[in-house]
C-alpha positions in Angstrom: -2.3 223.2 -12.0 -5.5 221.3 -10.5 -7.8 219.9 -12.9 -11.1 221.5 -12.7 -14.5 220.2 -14.4 -17.1 222.6 -15.6 -20.6 222.1 -17.7 -20.7 223.0 -21.1 -23.2 225.2 -22.7 -25.0 222.0 -24.6 -28.5 221.0 -23.1 -29.0 217.8 -21.7 -28.8 214.8 -23.4 -30.3 211.1 -23.6 -27.0 209.7 -24.7 -24.2 212.2 -25.4 -21.7 210.4 -27.3 -18.7 210.4 -29.7 -17.2 214.1 -29.0 -15.2 214.9 -32.1 -13.2 218.6 -31.9 -12.5 220.0 -35.3 -9.6 222.6 -35.3 -10.9 224.2 -38.4 -13.8 225.8 -37.0 -12.8 225.3 -33.1 -16.3 223.5 -32.8 -17.1 220.4 -30.8 -19.2 217.9 -32.5 -21.2 215.6 -30.8 -24.5 213.2 -30.9 -27.4 212.6 -29.2 -27.8 209.1 -29.8 -31.6 208.2 -29.0 -32.6 211.9 -29.3 -31.1 211.3 -33.0 -29.7 214.7 -32.6 -26.6 216.3 -34.0 -24.5 218.7 -31.7 -22.1 221.7 -32.3 -20.9 223.3 -29.5 -19.2 227.1 -31.0 -16.3 227.7 -28.2 -16.5 231.3 -29.4 -19.8 232.3 -28.8 -20.1 229.7 -25.9 -23.2 228.4 -28.0 -24.6 224.9 -28.9 -26.6 224.3 -32.2 -29.0 221.0 -32.8 -30.7 219.5 -35.5 -32.7 216.6 -35.2 -32.7 213.9 -38.1 -35.6 211.8 -39.1 -33.6 208.4 -38.4 -33.9 205.5 -35.6 -30.5 206.7 -33.9 -27.1 208.4 -34.6 -24.0 206.7 -33.5 -21.3 209.6 -34.4 -20.8 212.9 -36.5 -17.2 213.5 -38.1 -16.4 216.6 -40.1 -15.4 215.7 -44.0 -12.2 217.4 -45.3 -12.4 220.3 -47.6 -15.8 221.5 -46.0 -17.7 223.2 -43.2 -20.9 221.8 -44.1 -20.8 217.9 -45.3 -20.5 215.3 -42.3 -20.3 211.6 -42.5 -22.5 210.0 -39.5 -23.5 206.4 -38.3 -27.1 205.4 -38.1 -28.6 202.3 -37.8 -26.6 200.0 -40.4 -25.7 202.8 -42.8 -22.7 205.2 -42.8 -24.5 208.3 -44.4 -23.6 211.9 -45.8 -25.0 214.7 -44.7 -25.3 218.4 -45.8 -25.6 220.7 -42.7 -24.5 224.4 -42.3 -24.0 224.0 -38.6 -26.7 226.2 -37.0 -29.8 225.1 -38.4 -32.3 222.9 -36.8 -32.4 220.3 -39.7 -29.9 219.2 -42.3 -30.1 219.9 -46.1 -29.6 216.9 -47.4 -28.6 212.9 -46.7 -27.4 210.2 -48.5 -26.1 206.3 -47.6 -22.7 205.7 -48.5 -22.2 202.2 -46.8 -24.8 199.8 -45.9 -23.4 196.7 -43.3 -25.2 193.9 -44.4 -22.8 191.1 -42.7 -24.5 191.7 -39.2 -27.7 190.2 -37.7 -30.3 192.7 -37.4 -30.0 193.9 -34.2 -26.5 194.8 -34.7 -25.5 198.5 -35.7 -23.2 201.0 -36.2 -21.4 202.0 -33.2 -18.3 204.6 -32.3 -15.7 205.8 -35.0 -12.9 207.6 -35.7 -10.9 208.7 -38.8 -7.1 207.8 -39.3 -4.2 209.6 -40.5 -5.4 209.5 -44.6 -9.1 210.3 -43.6 -10.2 206.4 -43.6 -13.4 206.0 -41.6 -13.0 203.1 -38.4 -16.2 202.4 -36.8 -17.3 199.3 -34.7 -21.1 197.8 -34.3 -23.2 196.4 -31.3 -25.9 194.2 -30.2 -28.9 196.9 -29.4 -30.2 193.7 -27.3 -26.9 194.2 -25.0 -29.0 196.5 -22.4 -31.3 193.7 -21.8 -29.1 190.7 -22.6 -26.0 192.0 -20.7 -22.5 190.0 -20.5 -25.0 187.1 -22.3 -24.9 189.1 -26.0 -23.2 187.1 -28.4 -19.9 187.9 -29.7 -21.3 189.1 -33.2 -19.8 192.5 -33.4 -17.0 193.6 -35.9 -14.6 196.3 -36.5 -14.8 198.1 -39.9 -12.9 200.5 -42.3 -14.4 202.4 -44.9 -13.4 204.7 -47.7 -14.4 205.6 -51.3 -11.6 203.7 -52.3 -11.5 200.4 -50.8 -15.0 200.3 -49.8 -16.2 198.7 -46.4 -13.7 196.2 -44.9 -13.9 194.4 -42.3 -11.1 194.5 -39.6 -11.6 192.0 -36.9 -14.9 190.2 -35.4 -16.0 188.0 -32.8 -16.3 190.9 -30.5 -19.5 191.8 -28.3 -19.6 195.7 -28.3 -17.1 197.4 -30.6 -16.5 200.6 -29.0 -13.8 203.8 -28.3 -10.6 203.4 -30.6 -7.6 205.6 -30.7 -4.5 205.6 -32.4 -0.8 206.1 -30.2 1.1 209.4 -32.0 3.2 207.6 -34.1 0.3 206.0 -36.0 2.0 202.2 -35.1 -1.1 201.3 -33.0 -4.5 201.1 -32.9 -6.2 200.8 -29.3 -9.8 199.2 -28.9 -12.3 198.7 -26.8 -14.5 196.0 -26.3 -17.0 197.2 -23.8 -18.1 193.7 -22.5 -15.4 192.1 -22.2 -14.3 194.6 -19.8 -10.7 195.0 -21.5 -8.5 197.5 -23.9 -6.7 196.0 -26.5 -4.0 196.9 -29.0 -3.1 195.9 -32.5 -0.1 196.7 -34.6 -1.8 199.1 -37.6 -0.1 199.2 -40.8 -0.1 202.2 -43.3 -2.0 200.4 -45.5 -5.0 200.3 -43.4 -4.7 196.8 -42.2 -4.4 195.9 -38.3 -2.9 192.8 -36.9 -1.4 191.2 -33.6 -4.3 191.4 -31.2 -3.1 191.7 -27.5 -4.8 192.6 -24.6 -3.3 196.2 -22.6 -6.0 196.4 -19.7 -8.7 194.5 -18.3 -10.8 195.7 -15.5 -10.9 192.5 -13.7 -7.1 192.3 -13.3 -7.4 195.9 -12.0 -10.6 194.7 -9.3 -12.6 197.1 -10.7 -16.2 195.9 -10.2 -18.6 198.0 -11.4 -18.8 200.2 -14.6 -17.4 199.7 -18.0 -15.0 201.1 -20.3 -16.6 203.1 -23.4 -15.3 205.9 -25.3 -11.2 206.5 -25.3 -9.0 208.9 -26.3 -5.0 209.8 -26.0 -2.6 212.4 -25.4 0.3 213.3 -26.7 2.5 211.4 -24.3 0.6 208.0 -25.3 -1.4 207.8 -22.6 -5.2 206.3 -22.9 -8.1 208.4 -21.5 -11.1 206.2 -21.1 -14.6 206.9 -20.1 -16.0 204.4 -17.7 -19.9 204.2 -17.7 -21.7 203.3 -14.8 -18.7 204.7 -12.6 -18.7 208.1 -12.8 -15.3 208.0 -13.8 -12.6 209.2 -16.5 -9.5 207.1 -16.2 -6.4 207.6 -17.5 -4.1 204.2 -18.4 -0.7 203.7 -19.0 -1.4 201.2 -22.2 2.5 199.9 -21.9 1.8 198.3 -18.7 -2.1 198.6 -17.8 -1.3 200.7 -14.8 -4.2 203.2 -14.0 -2.2 206.6 -13.6 -5.0 208.7 -12.7 -9.1 208.1 -11.6 -10.7 211.7 -12.7 -14.8 211.7 -11.0 -17.3 212.6 -13.1 -20.9 214.3 -11.4 -22.8 212.0 -13.8 -22.9 208.3 -13.5 -23.1 207.4 -17.2 -19.6 209.0 -18.7 -20.0 207.7 -22.2 -16.5 209.2 -24.2 -14.0 212.1 -24.3 -12.3 214.4 -26.8 -9.2 216.6 -26.4 -10.3 219.8 -27.2 -9.5 223.8 -27.2 -7.2 225.9 -28.9 -4.3 224.1 -27.9 -6.3 220.7 -27.3 -5.4 220.9 -23.4 -9.2 220.6 -22.3 -10.8 217.5 -22.2 -14.7 217.1 -23.0 -16.4 214.6 -21.8 -19.5 213.2 -22.8 -22.5 211.5 -20.3 -25.9 209.7 -20.9 -29.4 209.8 -18.9 -30.7 206.7 -20.0 -32.0 204.1 -18.1 -34.3 201.7 -19.6 -36.3 199.4 -17.3 -35.1 195.6 -17.2 -31.6 196.8 -17.8 -28.6 194.2 -16.9 -25.7 196.9 -17.6 -23.9 197.7 -14.6 -25.0 200.9 -13.0 -27.6 201.7 -15.6 -30.3 201.9 -12.9 -28.5 204.6 -11.2 -28.6 208.5 -11.8 -27.5 211.7 -11.1 -30.5 213.4 -12.3 -29.1 217.1 -12.4 -25.9 215.8 -14.4 -26.8 213.0 -16.6 -26.5 213.5 -20.2 -24.6 216.5 -19.6 -21.5 217.5 -21.4 -18.4 218.7 -19.2 -15.0 220.1 -19.7 -11.9 218.9 -17.7 -9.4 221.8 -17.4 -5.8 221.8 -16.0 -4.5 218.4 -16.9 -1.0 218.1 -17.1 -1.1 216.9 -20.7 -2.9 218.0 -24.2 -4.5 216.0 -27.2 -3.8 215.4 -30.9 -6.0 216.5 -33.4 -8.8 214.5 -34.8 -9.1 214.0 -38.3 -11.7 214.1 -40.6 -13.3 211.9 -43.3 -12.0 211.9 -47.0 -14.7 211.7 -49.5 
C-alpha cells in the first residue's frame, strides 16, 4: 500500500504540538502552544473540541489514568492538573502539581510523555531560542515527575529538550535536543533513572542543510519517526545505525510532532505550526505554506504501526 496523507478535521492552530492518541476514548489530544488551547479530536464523530485556557502557553496534554475528564498539562514553569469533559470550550478547574524552580525565568516546560508506570517525563527550553537560534545557552533540562518521587532532574546541559520516546522493550529512552540537531539514547532503568548518554543521529552527519528535529515517536519495530521543523518532512530513522529509511513530505513548512493513532495504531498523526515571528533566527521560520501551516494531518498506508501511549498516574 502506498502512503497517503490527508487533513484531519481540526482547526488550524498557531502551533499545534504534542499529539497524544488515547486508546480508551479513540481520541487524539493535542495543544495549540501559543493559542493557549487544548484540543480533543474524536475519531468516531470526526469532530474536534477546543478549550481555551487563561494561561500564556500550553506545551502538552496527557490524560490521567482512571478518568476521562482529568488531564495533566504543561504551562510555563508548571505541571498542572485540569478537569475537562473533553467537549466544552472551557475547563472546570486547574491546580499546580509541580513548579520548576531551578531554571532561568525564560526557561519553560516543553514536550512530555509518560513511561510504562505512568511517570511523566518532560523537558524545558529557553523561550528566547526563536530569536537567539544556535546561540542560545545550553540551560535546558530533562525531568521526570510522579507524586511519589516528586520532580527529578534526569539530564541537563541541553539547548532545547524536545521529542522523546522509548523502545518497545522499555530499555532505551530516545531524546531530541533540537538545537544540537541530534537524537540521543539513554539506558532506561525501571526505577525511573537514565544513564549512558550516546548519540544516535545528527543532521550534520547526514549533511541535512535545513530544518531541525522536533517531536518524535517510535513504531513497533523500534524505528523512530521524527518531525523535521522547517523542512516539511517526517523522517523514519533506524536508531541502530542512524540511517534514514524513509522521508514523507508534509504539505506544511513547520512540522512539529507525530503520534501513532487509529483503532490499530496504523495511522501516523502529524501536527504543524503557523508561527513566523519577525526577527526569528531558527531555520525555515520565514517560510510558509499558507493553506496548510497549523493543520493536523494523518498518514495512512504505512508498512508498520505504533505502540500505545501511556496515561499519567496521579
